[in-house]
C-alpha positions in Angstrom: 177.8 185.8 22.5 180.3 185.5 19.7 180.5 187.0 16.3 182.8 186.4 13.4 185.4 189.0 12.7 184.3 191.4 10.1 180.6 190.4 10.5 178.4 191.7 7.7 176.7 194.8 9.0 173.6 194.0 7.0 172.8 191.3 9.5 173.1 193.4 12.7 169.4 193.3 13.3 169.3 189.5 13.0 172.3 189.2 15.3 170.7 191.5 17.9 167.5 189.5 17.7 169.4 186.3 18.2 171.2 187.6 21.3 167.9 189.0 22.5 166.4 185.5 22.4 168.7 184.5 25.2 167.8 187.5 27.4 164.1 187.0 26.7 164.3 183.3 27.7 163.4 181.9 24.2 166.4 179.5 24.5 169.7 179.3 26.2 171.8 178.5 23.2 171.5 179.3 19.5 173.4 179.5 16.3 172.4 181.5 13.2 174.0 180.8 9.8 173.2 182.6 6.6 174.7 181.6 3.3 174.5 182.5 -0.3 175.9 180.0 -2.8 179.0 178.6 -1.2 179.7 181.7 0.9 178.8 182.0 4.6 177.6 185.5 5.1 177.1 185.3 8.9 177.6 182.5 11.4 176.8 183.8 14.9 176.2 182.0 18.2 174.3 183.2 21.3 174.1 182.0 24.9 176.4 179.1 25.6 176.4 177.8 22.1 179.4 178.1 19.7 179.5 177.7 16.0 180.5 174.1 16.3 177.8 173.2 18.9 176.0 170.0 18.2 172.2 170.3 18.4 169.4 167.7 18.5 167.8 168.9 15.2 164.7 166.7 15.7 162.6 166.8 12.5 165.3 168.2 10.4 166.2 164.5 10.3 163.3 164.2 7.8 164.8 166.1 4.8 168.0 164.0 5.2 165.9 160.8 5.3 164.2 162.0 2.1 167.5 162.7 0.5 168.7 159.2 1.4 165.5 157.8 -0.1 166.2 159.5 -3.4 169.8 158.3 -3.5 168.4 154.8 -3.1 165.9 155.6 -5.8 168.7 156.7 -8.1 170.3 153.3 -7.5 167.1 151.5 -8.5 166.2 150.2 -5.0 163.1 152.4 -4.3 160.8 154.7 -6.2 158.5 157.5 -5.0 155.7 155.8 -7.0 156.4 152.4 -5.4 153.8 150.8 -3.1 155.0 150.8 0.5 153.4 147.4 1.2 155.6 145.8 -1.3 158.6 146.6 1.0 157.0 146.8 4.4 154.8 144.1 6.1 151.6 146.1 6.8 149.2 144.3 9.1 146.6 147.1 9.2 143.0 145.9 8.9 142.4 149.0 6.7 142.7 147.9 3.1 143.7 151.5 2.2 147.1 151.0 3.9 148.0 148.8 0.9 147.5 151.9 -1.4 150.2 154.0 0.3 153.0 155.0 -2.0 156.3 156.2 -0.9 155.5 159.6 -2.3 152.6 159.8 0.2 155.0 159.1 3.1 157.5 161.6 1.8 154.8 164.4 1.5 152.7 163.6 4.6 149.7 162.6 2.5 149.5 158.9 3.5 146.5 159.2 5.7 148.5 158.0 8.7 147.8 159.7 12.1 150.0 162.7 12.9 151.6 161.4 16.1 151.0 158.8 18.8 152.8 158.1 22.1 154.0 154.7 21.0 156.8 154.8 23.5 154.1 154.3 26.2 153.2 150.9 24.7 156.9 149.9 24.8 157.1 151.0 28.5 153.9 149.1 29.3 155.3 145.9 27.7 158.6 146.4 29.4 156.8 146.5 32.8 154.6 143.6 32.0 157.5 141.4 30.8 160.0 142.5 33.3 162.8 143.1 30.9 164.3 146.2 29.1 162.7 147.1 25.8 162.9 150.9 25.4 165.9 151.9 23.5 166.6 148.3 22.2 166.3 146.7 18.8 163.1 145.0 20.0 161.7 148.3 21.2 162.4 149.7 17.7 160.6 146.8 16.0 157.6 146.9 18.3 157.0 150.6 17.5 157.3 149.9 13.8 154.9 147.0 14.2 152.4 149.3 15.9 152.6 151.8 13.0 152.2 149.1 10.4 149.0 147.9 12.2 147.2 151.2 12.3 144.1 152.1 10.4 144.3 155.2 8.2 142.4 158.4 9.0 142.1 159.4 5.3 142.5 157.9 1.9 146.1 158.1 0.8 146.7 161.2 -1.4 143.4 162.9 -0.4 144.6 165.0 2.5 147.8 166.2 4.0 148.6 166.0 7.7 152.2 166.0 9.0 153.0 162.6 10.3 156.1 161.4 12.2 154.7 157.9 11.7 155.2 158.1 7.9 158.8 158.9 8.3 159.3 156.1 10.7 158.1 153.8 7.9 160.4 155.5 5.4 163.4 154.9 7.6 162.5 151.2 7.9 161.9 150.9 4.1 165.3 152.4 3.5 166.9 149.9 5.8 165.2 147.0 4.0 166.1 148.3 0.5 169.7 149.2 1.5 170.4 146.1 3.6 172.0 148.2 6.3 170.9 150.2 9.3 169.6 153.7 8.7 172.5 155.4 10.5 175.1 153.5 8.4 173.3 154.2 5.2 173.0 157.9 5.9 176.7 158.1 6.7 177.8 156.2 3.6 175.5 157.9 1.1 174.8 161.4 2.4 176.9 162.8 5.3 180.3 161.4 4.4 180.2 162.3 0.7 179.0 165.8 1.6 181.7 166.3 4.3 179.1 166.5 7.0 181.5 165.2 9.6 179.6 166.2 12.7 176.1 164.9 11.7 175.2 161.6 13.3 172.8 159.6 15.3 173.7 158.7 18.9 176.5 161.3 19.3 177.6 160.1 22.7 178.9 156.9 21.0 181.1 158.9 18.7 182.7 161.7 20.7 185.2 161.7 23.6 184.4 162.9 27.1 186.3 166.1 26.4 184.0 166.8 23.5 180.7 166.5 25.4 180.6 170.3 25.9 179.8 170.5 22.2 176.4 169.0 22.9 173.5 171.3 23.5 171.1 169.9 26.2 167.4 169.8 25.6 166.1 169.6 29.2 164.5 167.1 31.5 162.7 163.9 30.3 159.8 162.9 32.5 159.7 159.6 30.7 163.4 158.8 31.2 163.8 160.7 34.5 167.0 162.4 33.4 168.5 165.4 31.6 169.0 165.0 27.9 172.3 165.9 26.4 173.4 163.8 23.5 170.2 161.8 23.8 167.4 162.3 21.4 164.6 164.5 22.7 161.8 162.7 20.9 160.4 159.9 23.1 159.3 157.7 20.3 162.8 157.9 18.7 164.4 157.2 22.1 162.3 154.1 22.6 163.5 153.0 19.1 167.1 153.3 20.2 167.7 156.8 18.9 167.8 156.0 15.2 164.7 156.7 13.1 163.6 158.3 9.9 161.6 161.0 11.7 164.0 162.2 14.4 167.3 161.4 16.1 170.0 163.3 14.1 172.4 165.7 15.8 174.1 168.3 13.6 175.8 171.7 13.5 174.8 174.7 11.5 177.9 174.3 9.3 177.0 170.7 8.4 173.4 171.6 7.6 174.7 174.3 5.3 176.6 171.7 3.4 173.4 169.8 3.0 171.6 172.9 1.8 174.4 173.6 -0.7 173.8 170.1 -2.1 170.1 170.9 -2.7 171.0 174.1 -4.5 173.8 172.4 -6.6 171.7 169.4 -7.5 168.9 171.6 -8.8 171.4 172.9 -11.3 172.6 169.4 -12.2 175.8 169.6 -10.2 175.0 167.5 -7.1 177.5 165.2 -5.4 174.9 162.7 -4.3 171.5 163.9 -5.6 170.5 164.0 -9.3 168.8 167.1 -10.7 165.5 165.2 -10.9 165.7 164.2 -7.3 166.5 167.7 -6.1 163.6 169.1 -8.2 161.2 166.6 -6.7 162.4 167.4 -3.2 161.8 171.1 -3.7 158.6 171.2 -5.7 155.2 171.1 -3.9 153.2 168.0 -4.7 150.2 168.3 -7.0 147.9 166.2 -4.9 146.0 167.0 -2.8 145.3 170.5 -4.2 146.9 173.2 -2.0 149.2 170.8 -0.2 152.3 172.8 0.9 154.6 169.8 1.2 157.2 168.6 -1.2 158.8 165.1 -1.2 160.9 166.0 1.8 160.3 169.7 2.7 157.7 172.2 3.7 157.0 175.6 2.1 156.2 178.9 3.8 152.7 179.2 5.2 150.6 182.0 3.7 149.5 184.6 6.2 146.3 183.9 8.3 146.3 180.2 7.5 146.3 177.4 10.0 147.3 174.2 8.2 147.6 170.9 10.1 150.8 169.3 11.3 154.3 170.5 10.8 153.6 173.6 8.9 155.9 176.6 9.6 153.4 177.7 12.3 153.3 174.4 14.1 155.7 172.0 15.7 156.6 168.8 14.0 155.4 166.4 16.6 151.7 166.5 16.1 148.8 168.8 15.2 147.9 168.7 18.9 151.2 169.9 20.3 151.9 173.2 18.7 154.7 175.7 18.9 152.1 178.4 18.2 148.4 178.0 18.9 145.7 178.6 16.4 146.3 180.9 13.4 149.7 182.5 13.0 150.3 186.0 11.6 152.9 184.6 9.2 155.0 181.6 8.5 157.8 180.7 10.9 160.0 181.3 7.8 159.0 184.9 8.1 156.5 187.2 6.3 159.2 188.0 3.7 160.2 184.5 2.9 160.3 183.8 -0.8 157.2 181.8 -1.9 159.4 179.2 -3.6 161.6 178.6 -0.6 161.6 175.2 1.1 162.5 174.3 4.6 161.7 172.4 7.7 161.3 172.9 11.5 162.5 170.7 14.3 160.6 170.4 17.5 163.6 171.2 19.6 163.7 174.7 18.1 165.7 174.2 15.0 164.9 175.3 11.4 166.4 175.2 7.9 165.2 177.3 5.0 166.6 177.3 1.5 165.7 179.6 -1.4 167.0 177.6 -4.4 166.5 180.3 -7.0 168.6 182.9 -5.1 170.8 180.2 -3.5 170.1 181.6 0.0 170.2 179.4 3.1 169.0 180.4 6.6 169.7 178.0 9.4 168.6 178.7 13.0 169.4 176.1 15.7 168.2 176.6 19.3 167.2 174.6 22.3 163.8 176.1 23.1 162.6 172.8 24.7 165.0 173.3 27.5 162.2 175.2 29.2 159.6 172.6 28.4 157.8 171.3 25.4 155.1 173.9 25.5 157.5 176.9 25.7 156.5 179.2 22.8 158.6 182.3 22.9 160.5 181.2 19.9 157.4 181.3 17.8 157.2 185.1 18.0 161.0 185.6 17.6 161.9 183.2 14.8 159.9 185.0 12.0 161.5 188.3 13.0 165.0 186.8 12.8 164.2 185.3 9.4 162.7 188.5 8.1 165.7 190.5 9.2 167.7 188.2 6.9 165.2 188.0 4.0 164.8 191.8 3.7 168.6 192.2 3.2 169.0 189.5 0.6 165.6 189.4 -1.2 164.6 193.0 -1.1 
């Protein structure tokens, strides 16, 4: 374990809980960063992680995809109110698919299924055709074609259910509108302007052999039959070549803090890449359907004793059938003390980001809980306690 010199004593409980997570087997590596405004109040690592460790942040990719969408919207290329079928070649026999707006994809209200093992179709085609497809551009295109052909489970805008598939389509729409690949666009328009130097897709292509120790592994892949370190954990994203709107990004706590700062700054009209209107839309729950906890890019804390579907703070971001915590949860994964107007997101690998824009507080927790298997759930009980140890010191 490592702690910064002069560590703020207010966060001793949070630091002890973070260290305890290693002893209790919730993860083998973790970093906790708490900031207020532009100041880092605590940045502590546990296990074999260090402050600069690079984590597969899984669905924390989605808020950055949303931010990139809004930058393109500011440039006049896309609009939340735009019809997705005007950009994407839907082949679904369901006529409702042509009613999906980009706002529906951003807020998980499109009616698309939560999750499907689309990588299995790529693997089957690979076997049948006797040539590599998984991880190639053709594998990427085949998965998107499958999503574009799906019938909807609900009318767009009538129901919310967290959907990886919707963000896959958002990523592709961004590429079409921006005339470049998703990874290039993200670097040009988000990460480089914000100074997020470590945030990237496909990290093994961008670091030297001596830097591979910076990468935090996420365990064994039964599908790929190898350990994952620097390879995306998500199997659909892997079959797509590691670059997708729903998953694939690797980042550090420090870089994610820079992103959170941009959200806070932009809400006040001082953003470097986001306008005030974009930041407000990204941090305000959508009006339809009633009670939807999603914004156009983020989640909000789950009220106690609720069990919403999909990637709520009590569930994993892969599907409503693969949960980080079964059934009802005693409180949000953001913690029982999380401010009601906070926004955030979880990542299936064990990562989370929460921002309280009003108080300018950021809480980032990065872990590798999936090292012990996708159904490993010890983090579900620990994470709210870590968050509450922070919130009570800063919001009490």
